[in-house]
RODO-2510 file (C-alpha; in nm, 4 decimals, decimal comma):
residues 619
     n   res          X          Y          Z
     1     m     0,0043    -0,0062    -0,0062
     2     k     0,2779     0,2436     0,0957
     3     q     0,4535     0,1461    -0,2349
     4     k     0,1359     0,2183    -0,4241
     5     l     0,0690     0,5704    -0,2452
     6     l     0,4262     0,6801    -0,2874
     7     t     0,4529     0,5819    -0,6673
     8     t     0,1094     0,7615    -0,7237
     9     l     0,2201     1,0667    -0,5465
    10     v     0,5244     1,0891    -0,7440
    11     v     0,3438     1,0275    -1,0731
    12     v     0,0700     1,2922    -0,9768
    13     l     0,3225     1,5470    -0,8984
    14     t     0,4880     1,4912    -1,2244
    15     i     0,1458     1,5215    -1,4100
    16     v     0,0669     1,8349    -1,2227
    17     a     0,4110     1,9832    -1,3083
    18     a     0,3625     1,8749    -1,6781
    19     a     0,0090     2,0452    -1,6864
    20     v     0,1365     2,3680    -1,5292
    21     l     0,4293     2,3779    -1,7766
    22     s     0,1844     2,3058    -2,0683
    23     d    -0,0497     2,5877    -1,9486
    24     f     0,2414     2,8259    -1,9308
    25     l     0,3747     2,7349    -2,2638
    26     i     0,0436     2,7453    -2,4465
    27     n    -0,1166     3,0630    -2,2829
    28     g     0,1927     3,2631    -2,2018
    29     v     0,4362     3,1769    -2,4998
    30     l     0,2203     3,0604    -2,7721
    31     l    -0,0997     3,2554    -2,7381
    32     a     0,0587     3,5390    -2,5759
    33     t    -0,2300     3,5768    -2,3331
    34     p    -0,0591     3,5655    -1,9916
    35     g    -0,3811     3,6336    -1,8332
    36     a    -0,5132     3,3014    -1,9181
    37     f    -0,2272     3,1262    -1,7580
    38     t    -0,3743     2,9760    -1,4146
    39     p    -0,1229     2,7418    -1,2584
    40     i    -0,3179     2,6547    -0,9431
    41     s    -0,6308     2,5854    -1,1060
    42     t    -0,4523     2,3847    -1,3589
    43     a    -0,2470     2,1990    -1,0889
    44     i    -0,5671     2,1220    -0,9018
    45     i    -0,7428     1,9892    -1,2028
    46     a    -0,4486     1,7776    -1,3101
    47     a    -0,4201     1,6401    -0,9555
    48     l    -0,7859     1,5545    -0,9185
    49     v    -0,7928     1,3945    -1,2569
    50     g    -0,4500     1,2127    -1,2542
    51     a    -0,4498     1,0919    -0,9010
    52     p    -0,7229     0,8219    -0,9322
    53     v    -0,6151     0,7205    -1,2775
    54     t    -0,2437     0,6894    -1,1649
    55     y    -0,3367     0,5088    -0,8644
    56     f    -0,5517     0,2569    -1,0664
    57     l    -0,2835     0,1986    -1,3269
    58     i    -0,0093     0,1653    -1,0686
    59     s    -0,2084    -0,0836    -0,8810
    60     q    -0,2711    -0,2777    -1,1937
    61     r     0,0867    -0,2699    -1,2788
    62     l     0,2046    -0,3953    -0,9277
    63     d    -0,0417    -0,6531    -0,9430
    64     l     0,0715    -0,7760    -1,2737
    65     l     0,4348    -0,7822    -1,1541
    66     r     0,3214    -0,9875    -0,8623
    67     v     0,1534    -1,2252    -1,0813
    68     k     0,4394    -1,2452    -1,3275
    69     e     0,6827    -1,3175    -1,0156
    70     a     0,4298    -1,5790    -0,9022
    71     l     0,4172    -1,7275    -1,2419
    72     a     0,8033    -1,7086    -1,2576
    73     a     0,8353    -1,8887    -0,9063
    74     t     0,5683    -2,1560    -1,0111
    75     v     0,7763    -2,2081    -1,3415
    76     a     1,0994    -2,2328    -1,1203
    77     d     0,9446    -2,4707    -0,8952
    78     r     0,8083    -2,6807    -1,1750
    79     e     1,1546    -2,6746    -1,3217
    80     r     1,3169    -2,7821    -0,9842
    81     a     1,0595    -3,0532    -0,9311
    82     v     1,1336    -3,1920    -1,2868
    83     d     1,5058    -3,1766    -1,2187
    84     e     1,4503    -3,3526    -0,8740
    85     g     1,2296    -3,6036    -1,0387
    86     l     1,4803    -3,6773    -1,3092
    87     q     1,7556    -3,7053    -1,0307
    88     r     1,5302    -3,9147    -0,8191
    89     r     1,4713    -4,1375    -1,1331
    90     g     1,8304    -4,1677    -1,1969
    91     e     1,9115    -4,2579    -0,8427
    92     a     1,6249    -4,5289    -0,8497
    93     e     1,7633    -4,6707    -1,1656
    94     a     2,1072    -4,6757    -1,0122
    95     a     1,9817    -4,8376    -0,6955
    96     l     1,7854    -5,0800    -0,9172
    97     e     2,1091    -5,1645    -1,1131
    98     r     2,2963    -5,2120    -0,7876
    99     s     2,0173    -5,4290    -0,6484
   100     r     2,0284    -5,6359    -0,9656
   101     e     2,4113    -5,6684    -0,9331
   102     s     2,3789    -5,7586    -0,5558
   103     e     2,1248    -6,0214    -0,6262
   104     a     2,3372    -6,1594    -0,8939
   105     l     2,6413    -6,1545    -0,6772
   106     y     2,4489    -6,3064    -0,3813
   107     r     2,3252    -6,5815    -0,6244
   108     l     2,6709    -6,6414    -0,7512
   109     l     2,7898    -6,6676    -0,3963
   110     a     2,4908    -6,8750    -0,2754
   111     d     2,5275    -7,1010    -0,5749
   112     n     2,9056    -7,1613    -0,5305
   113     q     3,0050    -7,1432    -0,1644
   114     s     3,0846    -7,4750     0,0040
   115     d     2,9510    -7,3582     0,3580
   116     v     2,5854    -7,4353     0,4077
   117     i     2,3820    -7,1310     0,5598
   118     s     2,0615    -7,1988     0,7105
   119     l     1,7971    -6,9711     0,8758
   120     w     1,5511    -7,0998     1,1456
   121     d     1,2514    -6,9434     1,2936
   122     a     1,1820    -6,9489     1,6715
   123     d     0,9823    -7,2559     1,6488
   124     g     1,2587    -7,4554     1,4894
   125     r     1,1337    -7,4429     1,1092
   126     r     1,3887    -7,4011     0,8585
   127     l     1,3165    -7,0858     0,6483
   128     y     1,6159    -7,0655     0,4244
   129     a     1,8917    -7,3068     0,3145
   130     s     2,1781    -7,2134     0,0714
   131     p     2,1890    -7,3982    -0,2584
   132     s     2,5366    -7,5618    -0,1440
   133     v     2,3268    -7,7798     0,0824
   134     e     2,2799    -8,0275    -0,2069
   135     r     2,6457    -8,0678    -0,2718
   136     a     2,7034    -8,1022     0,0951
   137     f     2,4290    -8,3449     0,2058
   138     g     2,2561    -8,4494    -0,1093
   139     y     1,9268    -8,2795    -0,0347
   140     t     1,7772    -8,0363    -0,2507
   141     v     1,6677    -7,6999    -0,1052
   142     g     1,3055    -7,7953    -0,1213
   143     e     1,3862    -8,1361     0,0376
   144     i     1,5995    -7,9902     0,3266
   145     l     1,3334    -7,7188     0,4115
   146     t     1,0660    -7,9914     0,4803
   147     l     1,3060    -8,1756     0,7238
   148     a     1,3096    -8,1053     1,1123
   149     r     1,6105    -7,9411     1,2508
   150     t     1,7759    -8,2596     1,3764
   151     a     1,6307    -8,4940     1,1146
   152     n     1,9687    -8,5504     0,9563
   153     a     2,1829    -8,5154     1,2718
   154     h     2,3826    -8,8165     1,3974
   155     p     2,1902    -8,9779     1,6802
   156     d     2,5185    -8,9851     1,9078
   157     d     2,5878    -8,6050     1,8494
   158     l     2,2458    -8,4713     1,9390
   159     r     2,3547    -8,3899     2,2850
   160     i     2,6416    -8,1558     2,1178
   161     i     2,3911    -7,9652     1,8869
   162     r     2,1537    -7,9205     2,1964
   163     q     2,4239    -7,7800     2,4084
   164     a     2,5431    -7,5495     2,1266
   165     t     2,1941    -7,4052     2,0759
   166     e     2,0534    -7,3851     2,4192
   167     g     2,0808    -7,0429     2,5934
   168     l     2,1913    -6,8442     2,2974
   169     v     2,1478    -6,4702     2,3655
   170     p     1,9796    -6,2752     2,0801
   171     g     2,2414    -6,0584     1,9146
   172     g     2,5188    -6,2150     2,1384
   173     d     2,8204    -6,4136     2,0521
   174     a     2,8119    -6,7239     1,8292
   175     r     2,8853    -7,0708     1,9416
   176     t     3,0823    -7,3416     1,7467
   177     a     3,0412    -7,7069     1,7605
   178     e     3,1597    -8,0200     1,5683
   179     y     2,9274    -8,2850     1,4939
   180     r     2,8182    -8,5366     1,2328
   181     l     2,5259    -8,5151     0,9864
   182     i     2,3776    -8,8060     0,7854
   183     h     2,4210    -8,7571     0,4046
   184     k     2,1142    -8,8557     0,1960
   185     d     2,2989    -9,1505     0,0813
   186     g     2,3538    -9,2712     0,4452
   187     s     2,7171    -9,1634     0,4908
   188     e     2,8507    -8,9696     0,7701
   189     v     2,9676    -8,6094     0,7246
   190     w     3,1710    -8,4118     0,9876
   191     v     3,0755    -8,0541     1,0051
   192     e     3,1949    -7,7457     1,2132
   193     a     2,8764    -7,5221     1,2734
   194     s     2,8475    -7,1831     1,3962
   195     f     2,5172    -7,0948     1,5660
   196     r     2,4089    -6,7325     1,6332
   197     r     2,0591    -6,6226     1,7714
   198     l     1,9360    -6,2870     1,5629
   199     g     1,8897    -5,9865     1,7478
   200     d     1,6125    -5,8420     1,5525
   201     g     1,3373    -5,9592     1,7927
   202     s     1,2397    -6,2458     1,5581
   203     g     1,4119    -6,5160     1,7707
   204     g     1,5548    -6,6797     1,4450
   205     l     1,8689    -6,8917     1,4590
   206     l     2,1363    -6,8490     1,1957
   207     t     2,3686    -7,1369     1,1219
   208     t     2,6677    -7,1610     0,9167
   209     a     2,8076    -7,5323     0,8625
   210     r     3,1420    -7,6068     0,7080
   211     i     3,2383    -7,9570     0,5960
   212     i     3,5391    -8,0870     0,7861
   213     s     3,5395    -8,4724     0,7030
   214     e     3,8862    -8,4472     0,5530
   215     r     4,0365    -8,2651     0,8538
   216     k     3,8806    -8,5260     1,0784
   217     r     4,0094    -8,7901     0,8695
   218     l     4,3669    -8,6457     0,9029
   219     e     4,3262    -8,5920     1,2670
   220     g     4,2455    -8,9529     1,3069
   221     e     4,5497    -9,0577     1,1004
   222     l     4,7617    -8,8217     1,3206
   223     i     4,6190    -8,9686     1,6413
   224     r     4,6900    -9,3160     1,5189
   225     a     5,0442    -9,2062     1,4027
   226     l     5,0854    -9,0755     1,7643
   227     d     4,9569    -9,3869     1,9228
   228     d     5,1921    -9,5877     1,6992
   229     a     5,4874    -9,3557     1,7799
   230     k     5,4096    -9,3912     2,1565
   231     a     5,3853    -9,7701     2,1125
   232     a     5,7266    -9,7640     1,9407
   233     l     5,8802    -9,5451     2,2001
   234     a     5,7530    -9,7995     2,4532
   235     v     5,8974   -10,0832     2,2500
   236     k     6,2238    -9,8815     2,2332
   237     s     6,2209    -9,7992     2,6007
   238     d     6,1617   -10,1829     2,6747
   239     f     6,4293   -10,2828     2,4346
   240     l     6,6753   -10,0321     2,5866
   241     a     6,5990   -10,1342     2,9459
   242     n     6,6395   -10,5053     2,8644
   243     m     6,9533   -10,4416     2,6550
   244     t     7,1214   -10,2385     2,9130
   245     h     7,0118   -10,4798     3,1974
   246     e     7,1414   -10,7835     2,9852
   247     l     7,4823   -10,6161     2,9125
   248     r     7,5325   -10,4757     3,2453
   249     t     7,4794   -10,7950     3,4297
   250     p     7,7594   -10,9926     3,2632
   251     l     7,9799   -10,6868     3,2533
   252     n     7,9339   -10,6553     3,6283
   253     a     8,1219   -10,9815     3,6632
   254     i     8,3621   -10,9306     3,3863
   255     i     8,4792   -10,5765     3,5036
   256     g     8,4669   -10,6696     3,8759
   257     f     8,6713   -10,9930     3,8702
   258     s     8,9108   -10,8524     3,5985
   259     g     8,9785   -10,5562     3,8084
   260     l     9,0476   -10,7742     4,1169
   261     l     9,2742   -10,9971     3,9088
   262     k     9,4554   -10,6892     3,7594
   263     q     9,5464   -10,5905     4,0977
   264     s     9,6813   -10,9357     4,1946
   265     p    10,0618   -10,9564     4,2629
   266     n    10,0521   -11,3452     4,1802
   267     l    10,0146   -11,3108     3,8021
   268     d    10,3185   -11,3421     3,5788
   269     a    10,3673   -11,0790     3,3025
   270     a    10,1709   -11,2572     3,0267
   271     d     9,8808   -11,3268     3,2523
   272     a     9,8688   -10,9752     3,3803
   273     r     9,8729   -10,8473     3,0291
   274     q     9,5786   -11,0589     2,9184
   275     v     9,3860   -10,9486     3,2359
   276     r     9,4403   -10,5887     3,1388
   277     l     9,3235   -10,6493     2,7920
   278     v     9,0146   -10,8034     2,9348
   279     w     8,9531   -10,5263     3,1764
   280     d     9,0167   -10,2635     2,8946
   281     a     8,7863   -10,4228     2,6579
   282     s     8,5142   -10,4550     2,9206
   283     q     8,5703   -10,0817     2,9788
   284     t     8,5129   -10,0056     2,6201
   285     l     8,2084   -10,2083     2,6209
   286     l     8,0905   -10,0339     2,9352
   287     s     8,1541    -9,6995     2,7470
   288     v     7,9513    -9,8124     2,4540
   289     v     7,6503    -9,9089     2,6660
   290     n     7,6968    -9,5832     2,8685
   291     d     7,6976    -9,3808     2,5574
   292     v     7,3635    -9,5289     2,4394
   293     l     7,2197    -9,4862     2,7826
   294     d     7,3171    -9,1285     2,7990
   295     f     7,2026    -9,0319     2,4441
   296     s     6,8644    -9,2001     2,5165
   297     k     6,8293    -8,9959     2,8359
   298     l     6,9266    -8,6693     2,6663
   299     e     6,7042    -8,7427     2,3711
   300     a     6,4181    -8,7879     2,6206
   301     s     6,5147    -8,4787     2,8304
   302     a     6,5359    -8,7119     3,1226
   303     v     6,8689    -8,5974     3,2402
   304     e     6,8685    -8,3513     3,5384
   305     f     7,1731    -8,1107     3,5731
   306     e     7,2996    -7,9945     3,9044
   307     a     7,4894    -7,6961     4,0126
   308     h     7,7939    -7,7372     4,2344
   309     p     8,1011    -7,5348     4,2682
   310     f     8,3987    -7,6499     4,0514
   311     d     8,7317    -7,5133     3,9303
   312     p     8,7482    -7,5280     3,5447
   313     a     9,1299    -7,5165     3,5341
   314     e     9,1439    -7,8144     3,7991
   315     l     8,8627    -7,9930     3,5928
   316     a     9,0754    -7,9890     3,2787
   317     e     9,3980    -8,0848     3,4594
   318     t     9,2342    -8,3767     3,6276
   319     t     9,0693    -8,4931     3,2958
   320     v     9,3973    -8,4776     3,1150
   321     s     9,5714    -8,6732     3,4019
   322     l     9,2848    -8,9381     3,3611
   323     l     9,3573    -8,9725     2,9812
   324     s     9,7252    -8,9169     2,9835
   325     g     9,8098    -9,2918     2,9748
   326     q     9,5764    -9,3347     2,6655
   327     a     9,7799    -9,0477     2,4961
   328     a    10,1200    -9,2023     2,6033
   329     q    10,0425    -9,5213     2,4430
   330     k    10,0225    -9,3457     2,1057
   331     g    10,3278    -9,1354     2,1799
   332     l    10,1213    -8,8181     2,2056
   333     t    10,1852    -8,5139     2,4238
   334     l     9,8656    -8,4247     2,6231
   335     s     9,8557    -8,0951     2,8116
   336     a     9,6239    -7,8487     2,9641
   337     s     9,6522    -7,4718     3,0269
   338     a     9,4283    -7,2014     3,1584
   339     d     9,4292    -6,8288     3,1176
   340     g     9,1901    -6,5412     3,2281
   341     p     9,0564    -6,4914     3,5580
   342     g     9,0359    -6,7972     3,7753
   343     g     8,8016    -6,8985     4,0525
   344     l     8,5151    -7,1383     4,1168
   345     l     8,2122    -7,1469     3,8950
   346     l     7,8654    -7,2796     3,9880
   347     g     7,7401    -7,5438     3,7463
   348     d     7,7439    -7,9063     3,6589
   349     g     8,1111    -7,9910     3,6460
   350     p     8,0624    -8,3611     3,5996
   351     r     7,8693    -8,3158     3,2665
   352     l     8,1351    -8,0499     3,1506
   353     r     8,3838    -8,3226     3,2248
   354     q     8,2088    -8,5711     3,0236
   355     v     8,2108    -8,3471     2,7095
   356     l     8,5713    -8,2764     2,7741
   357     i     8,6492    -8,6429     2,7966
   358     n     8,4754    -8,7087     2,4579
   359     f     8,6800    -8,4221     2,3029
   360     i     9,0053    -8,5354     2,4281
   361     s     8,9314    -8,9065     2,3558
   362     n     8,8380    -8,8280     2,0109
   363     a     9,1425    -8,6073     1,9625
   364     v     9,3849    -8,8897     2,0880
   365     k     9,1868    -9,1395     1,8669
   366     f     9,2190    -8,9446     1,5372
   367     t     9,5759    -8,7989     1,6049
   368     p     9,8483    -9,0287     1,4847
   369     r    10,1370    -8,8148     1,5875
   370     g    10,2013    -8,4861     1,7438
   371     d    10,0216    -8,3174     2,0454
   372     v     9,6734    -8,2584     2,1998
   373     r     9,6184    -7,9353     2,3926
   374     v     9,3301    -7,8386     2,6202
   375     l     9,2770    -7,4612     2,6434
   376     v     9,0508    -7,3249     2,9146
   377     h     8,9730    -6,9493     2,9286
   378     q     8,7340    -6,7369     3,1249
   379     t     8,5965    -6,4027     3,0370
   380     p     8,4074    -6,1921     3,2849
   381     e     8,0413    -6,1382     3,1845
   382     g     7,8558    -5,9286     3,4448
   383     d     7,8147    -6,1271     3,7669
   384     a     7,8942    -6,4676     3,5700
   385     r     8,1755    -6,5944     3,3647
   386     r     8,1854    -6,7140     2,9916
   387     l     8,3866    -7,0326     3,0050
   388     r     8,5373    -7,1530     2,6894
   389     v     8,7107    -7,4945     2,6621
   390     a     8,8839    -7,5938     2,3549
   391     v     9,0786    -7,9286     2,2561
   392     q     9,3245    -7,8802     1,9771
   393     d     9,4876    -8,1679     1,7916
   394     s     9,7246    -8,2219     1,5041
   395     g     9,5364    -8,5010     1,3626
   396     i     9,3631    -8,6143     1,0526
   397     g     9,1134    -8,3163     1,0685
   398     v     8,7486    -8,3122     0,9357
   399     p     8,6569    -8,2300     0,5692
   400     p     8,4537    -7,9163     0,5250
   401     e     8,1545    -8,0795     0,3813
   402     q     8,1177    -8,3078     0,6996
   403     i     8,1542    -8,0149     0,9534
   404     d     7,7750    -7,9420     0,9814
   405     s     7,6906    -8,3282     1,0458
   406     i     7,9835    -8,3994     1,2848
   407     f     7,7693    -8,3515     1,6004
   408     a     7,4737    -8,5727     1,4601
   409     r     7,4094    -8,9040     1,6244
   410     f     7,5875    -9,2145     1,4861
   411     t     7,7984    -8,9846     1,2621
   412     q     8,1652    -8,9979     1,2116
   413     g     8,3804    -8,8130     0,9567
   414     d     8,4082    -9,1176     0,7183
   415     a     8,2306    -9,4447     0,6843
   416     s     8,5724    -9,6080     0,6992
   417     i     8,6695    -9,4293     1,0201
   418     s     8,4365    -9,6596     1,2294
   419     r     8,6220    -9,9430     1,0983
   420     r     8,9687    -9,7959     1,1584
   421     y     8,9072    -9,6302     1,4740
   422     g     8,6017    -9,7710     1,6301
   423     g     8,3360    -9,6069     1,8362
   424     t     7,9647    -9,5667     1,8196
   425     g     7,9360    -9,2075     1,6843
   426     l     7,7470    -9,0967     1,9903
   427     g     8,0063    -8,9240     2,1826
   428     l     7,9792    -8,5827     1,9999
   429     a     7,5914    -8,6106     1,9742
   430     i     7,5818    -8,6425     2,3422
   431     s     7,8310    -8,3521     2,4018
   432     k     7,6118    -8,1339     2,2013
   433     r     7,2949    -8,2221     2,3787
   434     i     7,4678    -8,1561     2,7057
   435     i     7,5946    -7,8122     2,6118
   436     d     7,2628    -7,7162     2,4491
   437     a     7,0775    -7,8186     2,7591
   438     l     7,3219    -7,5914     2,9604
   439     g     7,2357    -7,2990     2,7235
   440     g     7,5815    -7,2976     2,5604
   441     q     7,7287    -7,3292     2,2261
   442     i     7,9545    -7,5965     2,0755
   443     g     8,1436    -7,6202     1,7514
   444     v     8,4524    -7,7194     1,5663
   445     t     8,7043    -7,5771     1,3292
   446     s     8,9158    -7,8016     1,1154
   447     e     9,1419    -7,8506     0,8195
   448     p     9,1917    -8,2013     0,6559
   449     g     9,5438    -8,3178     0,7512
   450     a     9,6269    -8,0129     0,9831
   451     g     9,4153    -8,0897     1,3000
   452     s     9,0955    -7,9898     1,4685
   453     t     8,9741    -7,7667     1,7345
   454     f     8,6507    -7,8683     1,9217
   455     w     8,5385    -7,6246     2,1720
   456     f     8,2306    -7,5295     2,3802
   457     e     8,1223    -7,2164     2,5578
   458     v     7,8873    -7,1858     2,8573
   459     v     7,7879    -6,8829     3,0713
   460     m     7,7949    -6,9862     3,4383
   461     p     7,7665    -6,7747     3,7613
   462     l     8,0492    -6,7266     4,0156
   463     a     8,0363    -6,9419     4,3081
   464     g     8,0019    -6,7523     4,6354
   465     r     8,1272    -6,8431     4,9622
   466     a     7,8126    -7,0088     5,0685
   467     d     7,8266    -7,2141     4,7395
   468     a     8,1885    -7,2985     4,7833
   469     g     8,1325    -7,4261     5,1300
   470     a     7,8377    -7,6348     5,0356
   471     g     8,0407    -7,7680     4,7521
   472     v     8,3083    -7,9242     4,9696
   473     g     8,1702    -8,2505     5,1058
   474     a     8,3148    -8,4324     5,4045
   475     t     8,5448    -8,7332     5,2981
   476     p     8,3459    -9,0452     5,3487
   477     a     8,4688    -9,2185     5,6625
   478     d     8,5773    -9,5838     5,6492
   479     v     8,3164    -9,8550     5,6207
   480     a     8,2027    -9,9183     5,9808
   481     s     8,3304   -10,2462     6,1304
   482     s     8,1134   -10,5333     6,2291
   483     l     7,8214   -10,4549     5,9951
   484     r     7,5833   -10,7194     5,9005
   485     l     7,4810   -10,7388     5,5309
   486     l     7,2368   -10,9017     5,3227
   487     v     7,3348   -10,9380     4,9583
   488     v     7,0449   -11,0300     4,7302
   489     d     7,1045   -11,1254     4,3640
   490     d     6,9771   -11,4065     4,1491
   491     n     7,3218   -11,4255     3,9762
   492     a     7,5580   -11,6372     4,1900
   493     i     7,8725   -11,4732     4,0238
   494     n     7,7369   -11,1302     4,1182
   495     r     7,6855   -11,2428     4,4803
   496     e     8,0487   -11,3903     4,4844
   497     l     8,1778   -11,0776     4,3293
   498     i     8,0385   -10,8460     4,6101
   499     c     8,1652   -11,0846     4,8647
   500     t     8,5067   -11,0818     4,7319
   501     l     8,5020   -10,6949     4,6946
   502     l     8,4012   -10,6768     5,0649
   503     q     8,6244   -10,9429     5,1854
   504     p     8,8971   -10,7051     5,3269
   505     f     8,6593   -10,5620     5,5506
   506     d     8,5321   -10,6836     5,8897
   507     l     8,1725   -10,7581     5,7603
   508     r     7,9150   -11,0342     5,8192
   509     i     7,7611   -11,1018     5,4766
   510     d     7,4582   -11,3186     5,4159
   511     t     7,3262   -11,3915     5,0582
   512     a     7,0066   -11,4543     4,9097
   513     a     6,9026   -11,5754     4,5694
   514     d     6,5680   -11,4100     4,5155
   515     g     6,3177   -11,1822     4,6942
   516     v     6,1418   -11,4645     4,8749
   517     e     6,4779   -11,5596     5,0486
   518     a     6,5628   -11,1841     5,1247
   519     v     6,2185   -11,1365     5,2964
   520     e     6,2847   -11,4642     5,5093
   521     a     6,6323   -11,3624     5,6085
   522     a     6,5195   -11,0141     5,6930
   523     s     6,2502   -11,1459     5,9271
   524     r     6,4977   -11,3773     6,1088
   525     a     6,7877   -11,1371     6,1472
   526     d     6,8585   -10,7684     6,2024
   527     y     7,0713   -10,6340     5,9054
   528     d     7,2624   -10,2995     5,9029
   529     l     7,2244   -10,2879     5,5280
   530     i     7,0660   -10,4757     5,2326
   531     l     7,2040   -10,4580     4,8814
   532     m     6,8953   -10,5648     4,6695
   533     d     6,8835   -10,6709     4,3092
   534     v     6,5697   -10,5783     4,1322
   535     q     6,4978   -10,8391     3,8364
   536     m     6,4756   -11,1632     4,0147
   537     p     6,2699   -11,4766     3,9763
   538     n     6,0053   -11,5840     4,2308
   539     m     5,9851   -11,2211     4,3721
   540     d     6,1463   -10,9156     4,2489
   541     g     6,3482   -10,6714     4,4542
   542     l     6,0684   -10,4035     4,4534
   543     t     5,8137   -10,6584     4,6014
   544     a     6,0726   -10,7755     4,8551
   545     t     6,1425   -10,4172     4,9548
   546     a     5,7854   -10,3473     5,0112
   547     r     5,7372   -10,6853     5,2166
   548     i     6,0427   -10,6046     5,4278
   549     r     5,9211   -10,2348     5,4839
   550     g     5,5948   -10,3753     5,5871
   551     g     5,7265   -10,6474     5,8083
   552     k     5,6839   -10,6724     6,1989
   553     g     5,9230   -10,7302     6,4730
   554     s     6,3050   -10,7004     6,4058
   555     t     6,2321   -10,5589     6,0575
   556     a     5,9802   -10,2913     6,1896
   557     r     6,2774   -10,0326     6,1900
   558     r     6,3879    -9,8834     5,8768
   559     v     6,6931   -10,1020     5,7473
   560     p     6,8676    -9,9002     5,4618
   561     i     6,8060   -10,0964     5,1406
   562     i     7,0242   -10,0110     4,8381
   563     a     6,9361   -10,1139     4,4959
   564     m     7,1963   -10,2902     4,3288
   565     t     7,0874   -10,3489     3,9650
   566     a     7,1356   -10,3148     3,5919
   567     n     6,8172   -10,1223     3,5798
   568     v     6,9716    -9,7849     3,5346
   569     l     6,7156    -9,5738     3,3326
   570     p     6,5618    -9,2674     3,5086
   571     e     6,2196    -9,4277     3,5265
   572     q     6,3677    -9,7481     3,6670
   573     i     6,5682    -9,5679     3,9389
   574     e     6,2556    -9,3687     4,0284
   575     r     6,0639    -9,6923     4,0779
   576     c     6,3251    -9,8252     4,3070
   577     l     6,3149    -9,5298     4,5263
   578     a     5,9293    -9,5145     4,5136
   579     a     5,9352    -9,8808     4,6378
   580     g     6,1046    -9,7935     4,9554
   581     m     6,4670    -9,8344     4,8588
   582     d     6,7106    -9,5622     5,0006
   583     d     6,9669    -9,5548     4,7347
   584     h     7,0850    -9,6936     4,3946
   585     l     7,3993    -9,8534     4,2695
   586     g     7,4117    -9,9174     3,8936
   587     k     7,5862   -10,2401     3,7601
   588     p     7,8688   -10,2761     3,6701
   589     i     7,9447   -10,2010     4,0341
   590     s     8,2198    -9,9774     4,1026
   591     p     8,4127   -10,0806     4,4147
   592     a     8,4688    -9,7245     4,5040
   593     k     8,1002    -9,6367     4,4922
   594     l     8,0062    -9,9469     4,6674
   595     l     8,2392    -9,8698     4,9593
   596     e     8,1174    -9,4962     4,9462
   597     a     7,7548    -9,6121     4,9708
   598     l     7,8343    -9,8543     5,2660
   599     a     8,0141    -9,5786     5,4481
   600     r     7,7359    -9,3245     5,3875
   601     w     7,4533    -9,5597     5,5043
   602     s     7,6420    -9,7296     5,7913
   603     q     7,7572    -9,4419     5,9949
   604     p     7,5702    -9,3940     6,3326
   605     d     7,4362    -9,0624     6,4291
   606     e     7,4594    -8,8965     6,7835
   607     d     7,2075    -9,1418     6,9267
   608     g     7,3847    -9,4527     6,7904
   609     a     7,1224    -9,4999     6,5207
   610     a     7,2287    -9,5349     6,1633
   611     e     7,2020    -9,2027     5,9603
   612     r     6,9480    -9,1674     5,6905
   613     p     7,0869    -8,9452     5,4195
   614     a     6,8734    -8,8168     5,1481
   615     k     6,7819    -9,0751     4,8844
   616     t     7,0408    -9,0692     4,5980
   617     s     7,1286    -9,2610     4,2937
   618     v     7,4672    -9,3681     4,1522
   619     a     7,4491    -9,5180     3,7902
***
C-alpha cells in the first residue's frame, strides 16, 4: 500500500508539473495571453484527474508484476521438481541396477560357496537353506526345508547340537560345535557349525556349517600315528631297558673280577697283560653301553643337571691326567693350560667333564702323531663368567662338507673311520645335547690333515662363599666295622663278586638268591644294610622291599636298602626309590662307589642309630 501511494504521489506530482508547464507554454508563450495562465487551477485539475487514474494504473501494474513473479516462481518450482524427479529417477535406476548386481552376486555366492547357511525361525522351522546344501548333504533346497532341525543329525551327536543352541543370547556371541550329519546316501559327514541367535526380535537362528570330514580324517590319522609312535617309543624303552640290563649284568662280573685280578701280585707278566686286555675291553664295552644310555636320556630330556662349585682349570687338569695314559700309548703329548681370571664357577662340572673327555678321547683317537692341548679361558660377563674350553689336536682333521653333521648321532667323519678307529658315533652327539641343555654353544674348526679344534662355551655364575662351602663335602669315613649285610642277587657270580670286593673288611655277609629268600632272611635277623637286586625270579626286588618295609618285629625299623641293579634308566631308578629303597647302585658295580655307599649308610648318628641320608642314585 505504501509503495502504491508513494508511486502515485510521484506520478501525480509529475502530471501536475507537466500540466502547469503546458498551460504556461500554451497561454504565456504561444498564445501570448498571460492572463489566461492559471497554474493553481491547472494543478488542482491535473491532480484531481490524474490521481485516481494513476493510482489505478499503478495498482494494476504492481498486481501484474506480482502475478508475473508468482508465475516465474511456479515455473521455477516446476523446473526444480522436474530436475529432482529426473535425479530421483536416476538414483532409483542406479539403485535398481545395484540391486540387480547384488542379487546376481548373492546368487553367485550362494550357488558356489561350500558352507551351508541356514535360517530357522523361533519354532525350529527352517526358513532358508543355501544351494550348497545339495552338494554337502545330497538334499535339494526344497527337500531340506521340509526336514526337522535334527532329522539328518547323527543320533550320538544330538547332545552336542543341543548344548550349542540352548541359551543363545539374541544378538550375542556365536557358538561353534563339531558334530556329524547324515548324508542323503547314508554316509556320515563331519561339520563345524556356528550358531547365532538373531537380535532383531524374531528369535531366528542363523547357522553356518562347514564340511570338515577331510580334516577329521587327517586328525584320526595323526592320532593313530601318535599312538603308533608312543607304542614304538615304549618298545624302544623296553628294548633299551632289557638291553642295558642284559649287558650290564655280565659286565658286572667281567669288570669286577678282571679288576680284582689286575691288582693281583701273583700273576706273571703274560697273564697280567691278558687280564688288562680283558679289563680294557670290558671298559670299552661299558663306555658303549653308557653312551647309548646317556644319549637316550638326553634325547628324552630325562637328564637332570646339578649346580655345584667347580674349578674349570682343575677340571681340565684332572681330566688330562685321567687320559694321559691313553695318549702316552700313542706317543702323543697331552697338556692343559688356563688363562683369564680364575676362581670357582657354579655349574654341573661332571657333565662338562663328560664333554671334555669326549673331546680329548676323539683327539687322541684321530691323532697319529703330535700333541693334543686343552685350553681353558674365562671371560667376565657381568656377575657370571663365559667359560670356553677348546681341545686342539694335530690329527687327520674333518673335511669341510662333514663339519655340519659331525655332531649328529651315529655320525663320524668317514664311513671307514668306524672300522679304522671304532666307536659308536654318539660321543659328539651326547656332547652337543649336554651343552645345548646348559644353554651354551659347541662347535669345531678343522682343516683336513692339519688337525681340529673342538670347543664349547657356557655362561655360568661365580660360586659365592656359601656355594663353595656347600660344594666341599666331607670325606666318606671308612666302612663301619662289624656290619651285617644281606646281599640279594639271583646271579651267583654277582653275589660272589660282592663278597670278594668286601672280603678285606670286617663284615658279616649273608646272601639270598631271590626276593622270597630276602624277606625270610630279613625276618630272622637284624641287618645293618641290604643290597637288593631288582630283576629276580619268584619275587623281584621291588616287591621284596615292600614286604620288608611292611614286616613286623625285628624288621619294623627302617633298615637301609640299596638297589644294586642293572636297571639304570631314570624311570627305573625312580621306581626303586618309590618302592622304599634308599639308594641306587648301577651295575657294573664300581668298588669305590660301593664302599662309599656302605660308608654313607652305615655311620651312626649321635644317638647311635644309623643315619638316613637323602635318597640318591649312583649309576
